Backbone bond lengths (Angstrom), bond angles and torsions (degrees), N, CA, C in turn:
res aa  C-N    CA-C-N  psi(-1)  N-CA   C-N-CA  omega(-1)  CA-C   N-CA-C  phi
1 M - - - 1.455 - - 1.517 109.26 -
2 T 1.325 114.78 129.40 1.492 118.01 176.17 1.480 109.59 -83.92
3 K 1.370 115.89 131.44 1.417 124.85 -179.50 1.593 107.07 -108.10
4 L 1.331 116.54 141.97 1.430 120.11 172.41 1.499 108.42 -120.43
5 A 1.315 117.33 134.38 1.487 122.66 -176.28 1.504 112.62 -97.97
6 D 1.330 114.23 156.77 1.467 122.71 170.24 1.534 111.38 50.96
7 Q 1.335 117.70 59.38 1.429 119.65 178.93 1.490 110.29 -97.11
8 Q 1.329 119.22 145.79 1.452 124.23 -177.39 1.476 111.13 -132.83
9 G 1.358 116.21 154.74 1.430 120.60 176.43 1.514 109.11 -169.95
10 S 1.367 116.48 -171.79 1.458 119.62 -179.84 1.553 108.64 -162.25
11 C 1.313 112.16 169.73 1.441 118.35 175.37 1.544 108.44 -75.01
12 L 1.273 116.40 176.92 1.479 124.53 -174.39 1.586 109.61 -62.93
13 C 1.332 117.36 -41.78 1.472 119.81 -175.68 1.601 111.42 -88.26
14 G 1.359 114.54 -9.48 1.483 117.45 -178.38 1.533 113.81 85.74
15 G 1.373 117.05 -0.28 1.464 121.82 -179.18 1.506 114.14 -67.59
16 V 1.313 118.59 -21.76 1.433 121.94 178.91 1.551 107.10 -129.86
17 S 1.300 115.13 126.96 1.485 118.09 175.32 1.531 108.72 -109.54
18 V 1.297 114.39 151.99 1.443 122.40 -173.19 1.594 107.77 -124.38
19 K 1.329 117.39 133.07 1.408 122.44 172.86 1.564 105.51 -131.82
20 V 1.346 113.18 130.26 1.472 119.39 -177.41 1.476 107.70 -126.64
21 E 1.369 115.22 126.72 1.495 122.54 -177.85 1.549 107.77 -61.44
22 Q 1.330 116.26 -46.45 1.508 122.35 -176.42 1.478 111.66 -160.36
23 L 1.294 113.57 132.74 1.512 116.35 178.02 1.478 110.55 -130.26
24 D 1.308 118.34 155.31 1.461 123.61 174.79 1.506 107.74 -76.44
25 A 1.333 116.37 134.54 1.467 120.53 -179.83 1.498 113.07 -77.65
26 Q 1.333 115.65 -6.67 1.491 118.39 -179.27 1.494 109.39 -81.44
27 V 1.307 115.07 115.85 1.473 122.39 -179.12 1.586 105.78 -86.54
28 G 1.309 111.80 134.31 1.418 120.46 178.60 1.545 109.93 -113.89
29 V 1.310 114.68 155.17 1.492 120.53 -179.95 1.534 105.67 -119.41
30 C 1.294 116.07 126.67 1.485 122.43 173.04 1.497 110.72 -106.48
31 H 1.365 115.01 122.27 1.446 121.36 -178.99 1.487 112.02 -102.09
32 C 1.383 119.26 9.86 1.498 117.91 -177.48 1.551 111.33 -64.13
33 G 1.335 115.65 159.03 1.424 120.79 -176.97 1.558 113.12 -59.49
34 M 1.312 115.33 -37.30 1.507 118.28 -178.50 1.519 108.27 -65.84
35 C 1.338 119.35 -48.39 1.464 120.25 -178.50 1.547 109.92 -60.41
36 R 1.368 116.19 -42.41 1.442 117.28 -176.33 1.560 109.89 -68.87
37 K 1.329 116.63 -35.22 1.482 118.95 177.40 1.516 111.66 -68.86
38 W 1.326 114.48 -38.10 1.494 123.31 -176.00 1.525 108.24 -65.66
39 G 1.339 121.53 -41.28 1.406 121.82 -172.92 1.511 114.51 -121.38
40 G 1.303 119.48 3.46 1.493 121.95 177.57 1.529 111.81 81.73
41 G 1.320 118.23 2.11 1.438 124.12 -179.75 1.497 109.10 -173.83
42 P 1.328 118.58 -172.40 1.472 121.39 -174.68 1.534 107.57 -71.00
43 L 1.355 114.91 148.31 1.441 122.70 178.08 1.522 108.30 -84.21
44 L 1.305 119.00 121.85 1.485 122.84 173.96 1.528 105.21 -102.53
45 A 1.335 117.50 116.12 1.468 119.74 -168.76 1.515 112.94 -144.90
46 V 1.354 115.98 166.17 1.389 121.36 177.89 1.561 107.47 -129.08
47 D 1.354 112.77 153.50 1.464 122.39 -175.24 1.561 104.76 -85.52
48 C 1.271 117.71 118.72 1.493 123.33 -175.28 1.547 110.27 -107.79
49 G 1.369 115.91 6.54 1.496 116.79 179.33 1.523 111.27 59.94
50 T 1.318 117.32 -146.16 1.464 121.52 -177.07 1.509 113.54 -111.04
51 G 1.322 118.63 -8.12 1.464 122.10 -179.26 1.529 112.98 -84.01
52 V 1.347 115.60 66.97 1.447 122.64 -176.32 1.438 110.11 -122.09
53 Q 1.356 117.76 134.57 1.448 122.83 174.92 1.525 108.02 -118.65
54 L 1.343 117.10 125.31 1.473 122.69 177.22 1.517 107.73 -116.52
55 D 1.314 115.34 125.80 1.527 118.90 178.23 1.502 106.57 -126.15
56 G 1.352 109.07 145.04 1.523 118.27 174.36 1.529 108.98 139.64
57 D 1.314 114.63 161.15 1.451 119.84 -175.26 1.506 113.20 -96.02
58 S 1.325 120.10 2.51 1.432 122.49 -176.67 1.548 113.55 -111.27
59 L 1.282 117.05 12.05 1.482 120.34 177.64 1.515 113.78 -74.54
60 A 1.328 115.67 131.40 1.483 120.68 178.71 1.531 105.75 -134.15
61 T 1.344 114.77 159.34 1.443 121.52 178.84 1.546 110.39 -130.01
62 F 1.281 114.39 154.07 1.408 120.83 179.06 1.540 107.95 -133.31
63 A 1.310 120.49 125.89 1.458 124.99 -179.81 1.509 105.18 -77.97
64 S 1.331 117.64 100.90 1.488 118.41 -177.99 1.486 113.16 -86.84
65 S 1.297 118.35 -10.73 1.513 124.06 175.07 1.516 107.41 -163.29
66 E 1.329 115.33 -177.97 1.455 120.28 178.70 1.507 111.88 -72.46
67 W 1.350 117.07 -19.38 1.454 117.14 -176.68 1.514 115.46 -120.29
68 A 1.380 117.70 4.69 1.450 117.30 179.50 1.572 108.54 -147.97
69 E 1.308 112.98 156.16 1.471 119.20 172.28 1.463 112.32 -136.52
70 R 1.331 116.81 159.74 1.455 121.35 -177.63 1.503 107.63 -120.93
71 G 1.370 115.36 141.34 1.461 118.65 179.40 1.488 109.13 -112.59
72 F 1.354 115.58 154.85 1.445 120.48 -179.11 1.558 107.90 -158.11
73 C 1.274 116.44 162.73 1.478 123.02 172.81 1.518 107.19 -83.49
74 Q 1.279 118.75 123.28 1.452 120.77 -178.88 1.530 111.48 -81.30
75 R 1.334 119.86 -2.12 1.400 122.19 178.91 1.600 108.79 -96.60
76 C 1.294 117.93 -48.01 1.465 119.37 -178.31 1.497 113.78 -107.84
77 G 1.336 117.70 -17.28 1.460 121.19 174.26 1.550 113.52 92.63
78 T 1.349 117.90 3.63 1.452 120.75 178.35 1.519 112.81 -57.23
79 H 1.295 116.91 133.62 1.443 122.81 176.94 1.523 107.72 -78.41
80 L 1.331 119.36 122.20 1.416 125.40 -170.13 1.599 112.36 -104.42
81 F 1.290 117.60 -40.62 1.448 119.87 -177.93 1.495 113.04 -166.98
82 W 1.331 113.59 160.37 1.474 124.71 162.50 1.504 102.45 -117.23
83 R 1.315 117.42 127.92 1.482 119.13 -176.67 1.555 109.97 -129.33
84 M 1.338 114.03 130.67 1.456 120.10 178.61 1.550 107.31 -82.20
85 R 1.317 116.14 119.52 1.441 120.54 -173.71 1.574 113.22 -61.72
86 Q 1.287 117.06 -40.60 1.434 123.42 -174.51 1.573 111.95 -61.92
87 T 1.325 114.94 -41.42 1.484 118.18 -175.05 1.550 111.80 -109.73
88 G 1.379 119.91 -13.71 1.396 120.32 -177.89 1.537 114.67 76.53
89 Q 1.398 116.37 10.52 1.454 123.19 -177.36 1.540 109.08 -73.35
90 Y 1.282 117.18 130.60 1.455 124.79 179.58 1.596 111.58 -101.01
91 I 1.276 116.25 128.69 1.403 123.17 169.75 1.511 105.13 -111.13
92 M 1.341 117.44 121.95 1.469 118.70 -172.70 1.546 110.34 -125.47
93 P 1.348 117.98 145.90 1.396 121.91 175.62 1.514 113.80 -54.31
94 A 1.343 116.49 130.41 1.479 118.68 -179.87 1.525 113.86 -57.88
95 G 1.368 115.55 -33.34 1.419 119.67 -176.44 1.519 114.99 -68.71
96 L 1.340 119.76 -10.27 1.455 121.20 177.83 1.523 112.43 -68.35
97 F 1.304 116.33 -26.42 1.426 120.99 -166.19 1.563 111.15 -89.67
98 T 1.352 113.92 140.03 1.453 121.12 -176.35 1.571 110.58 -68.46
99 D 1.313 116.03 -42.78 1.438 120.33 -177.22 1.567 110.12 -113.49
100 T 1.336 111.91 107.62 1.476 118.70 -176.93 1.542 109.63 -106.62
101 E 1.355 118.03 11.96 1.432 119.39 175.33 1.561 110.96 -61.80
102 G 1.266 118.63 129.34 1.433 121.66 -179.90 1.545 111.10 100.79
103 F 1.368 118.40 -12.26 1.477 117.20 179.94 1.548 106.87 -72.83
104 V 1.356 115.56 144.60 1.401 122.07 -178.99 1.528 108.64 -139.95
105 L 1.337 117.17 125.75 1.459 122.43 179.49 1.518 106.34 -76.37
106 D 1.351 116.12 116.99 1.473 118.46 -175.31 1.534 116.75 -135.55
107 H 1.326 119.55 -7.18 1.435 118.10 175.53 1.538 113.59 -152.20
108 Q 1.327 115.36 155.68 1.466 122.10 -178.44 1.527 105.15 -130.94
109 I 1.332 118.04 138.51 1.458 121.50 174.31 1.527 108.99 -120.71
110 F 1.290 114.62 162.28 1.494 125.10 -172.74 1.478 108.51 51.27
111 I 1.335 115.27 43.18 1.484 121.69 -177.84 1.580 108.77 -62.07
112 D 1.244 118.46 -27.56 1.464 121.88 180.00 1.564 109.39 -75.49
113 H 1.277 120.24 -4.39 1.466 122.52 175.40 1.528 112.58 -106.00
114 K 1.333 115.74 -1.50 1.474 120.64 -177.25 1.540 108.67 -67.42
115 P 1.290 118.18 126.01 1.497 120.47 176.45 1.538 109.12 -70.94
116 D 1.291 112.63 162.05 1.499 118.88 -177.01 1.560 114.45 -76.33
117 Y 1.286 118.52 -8.41 1.464 118.39 -169.22 1.549 110.38 -88.01
118 Y 1.318 123.25 0.44 1.440 122.81 172.41 1.529 108.77 -143.19
119 A 1.372 117.49 159.94 1.441 124.38 175.28 1.500 109.06 -157.26
120 F 1.290 116.22 148.98 1.471 121.90 178.06 1.528 108.01 -102.45
121 A 1.310 116.68 140.40 1.457 121.00 -176.01 1.499 111.15 -84.91
122 N 1.343 118.14 -19.65 1.422 121.07 178.43 1.501 114.61 -61.27
123 D 1.299 116.80 141.15 1.463 123.72 175.96 1.524 106.28 -79.07
124 T 1.327 119.66 109.77 1.483 125.26 -173.56 1.496 110.69 -126.51
125 K 1.348 116.30 159.10 1.400 121.87 164.61 1.493 108.15 -72.37
126 C 1.422 123.18 136.29 1.358 122.81 179.20 1.553 111.22 -121.97
127 M 1.269 117.09 138.17 1.492 121.28 177.36 1.510 110.05 -125.26
128 T 1.355 114.08 139.81 1.471 120.50 175.39 1.557 111.52 -78.43
129 E 1.273 117.18 173.29 1.461 122.66 175.94 1.567 109.88 -57.29
130 A 1.367 113.88 -50.19 1.476 116.41 -179.22 1.557 112.83 -57.80
131 E 1.298 115.77 -40.14 1.479 118.86 178.69 1.535 111.78 -65.56
132 V 1.311 119.80 -41.46 1.415 124.47 176.38 1.562 111.49 -62.45
133 I 1.342 114.52 -49.29 1.448 118.86 -177.69 1.523 109.24 -60.16
134 A 1.343 117.69 -45.75 1.465 121.81 -179.92 1.575 110.30 -56.98
135 M 1.342 118.32 -34.91 1.396 122.07 -175.88 1.546 113.22 -82.47
136 F 1.299 117.94 -38.01 1.457 122.35 -173.96 1.505 123.43 -113.45
137 A 1.299 117.16 -34.49 1.467 122.37 -170.30 1.551 110.12 -74.78
138 P 1.356 116.84 122.47 1.460 119.56 178.35 1.544 113.10 -67.11
139 D 1.286 114.09 -30.22 1.524 116.41 -178.47 1.526 111.51 -115.04
140 G 1.325 118.97 -2.42 1.482 122.33 176.32 1.467 115.55 68.84
141 D 1.363 119.73 22.59 1.440 118.49 -177.42 1.517 115.67 -86.90
142 G 1.298 116.00 -11.67 1.459 120.04 173.51 1.535 114.04 87.20
143 S 1.245 117.27 3.74 1.536 119.89 -179.32 1.502 109.30 -89.06
144 A 1.305 114.84 126.57 1.462 119.22 178.22 1.496 109.70 -108.37
């Protein structure tokens, strides 16, 4: 896995800045219903681990399930992160970052929830909801 160090970005209005110690350059796509409802389409994101610093006075969070929360700028509405509460792991939209050189689209999750009206041409690893839940969910309820 390729790691990129010292990545920075911000929300659309600049009210929240993001600094990440190290992120995985592998961009993943989430097709779950929550991500599609949250952003109007699939979430294209990178794993930023736990070394994330968010600064600004307009950061807000929403508890989207018992085991995860989503962060956003309450001023401009930019989606900032999906965070697993148990581990503190941040998954952040790839578009937040200023420098995306080296990013590679390589996996898709909740592929069995992808609607028929779009498709990615990239050859990626694909995981179903059941496979994702088995790997990540502490209680297996499927809520992200």
